[in-house]
C-alpha positions, -999 to 999 in steps of 0.1 A, spaced: -812 300 -593 -786 294 -564 -784 310 -530 -768 343 -523 -731 341 -520 -730 304 -530 -702 301 -555 -682 276 -572 -646 273 -591 -647 271 -630 -621 278 -659 -629 308 -680 -608 322 -705 -578 293 -692 -582 310 -656 -600 297 -625 -625 321 -616 -654 319 -590 -690 323 -608 -726 317 -589 -733 280 -582 -760 276 -606 -738 289 -636 -710 265 -630 -721 245 -663 -733 273 -685 -702 298 -682 -676 272 -694 -698 261 -722 -705 297 -734 -666 303 -729 -659 271 -751 -681 279 -780 -686 320 -783 -654 333 -793 -668 367 -802 -663 377 -764 -639 375 -739 -662 370 -707 -657 394 -678 -682 386 -652 -718 370 -645 -744 366 -621 -776 346 -620 -798 375 -604 -810 354 -576 -846 352 -586 -843 392 -580 -830 406 -610 -819 393 -648 -791 367 -652 -765 390 -665 -732 378 -684 -707 407 -694 -681 402 -722 -658 423 -740 -660 421 -779 -626 410 -789 -629 427 -823 -638 459 -808 -632 461 -771 -666 473 -765 -683 461 -735 -717 447 -731 -742 424 -712 -743 396 -737 -778 379 -729 -794 414 -737 -771 428 -760 -767 460 -737 -737 483 -741 -717 487 -708 -701 525 -707 -676 509 -679 -645 486 -684 -646 475 -648 -673 473 -618 -701 464 -638 -721 455 -612 -739 476 -582 -754 461 -550 -790 468 -538 -799 479 -504 -801 436 -495 -765 431 -511 -776 418 -543 -759 426 -577 -772 441 -609 -763 458 -640 -780 493 -637 -783 493 -674 -800 461 -678 -827 466 -650 -837 498 -663 -846 477 -696 -862 448 -679 -900 448 -681 -902 428 -646 -886 457 -626 
């Protein structure tokens, strides 16, 4: 788990993007081996929420949170912020038994 607002740059889908520092090895690895999805966003959860990786299914264009398999009914603005400024996806958090 990394500190809130601690990011680093990695290459995803051929572009340099910012991700949480603790995901710097995982996200490029997933991008290289898991071709079913185009990766769109990610967050480690910072110990408060579950880790999330959002991707668009290449064959259908559907947007999903990859780790939980949850459908996301938006094409952007996947994350909301809580009162302390932490990012989360409401559809995933409502399914998480730890919430």
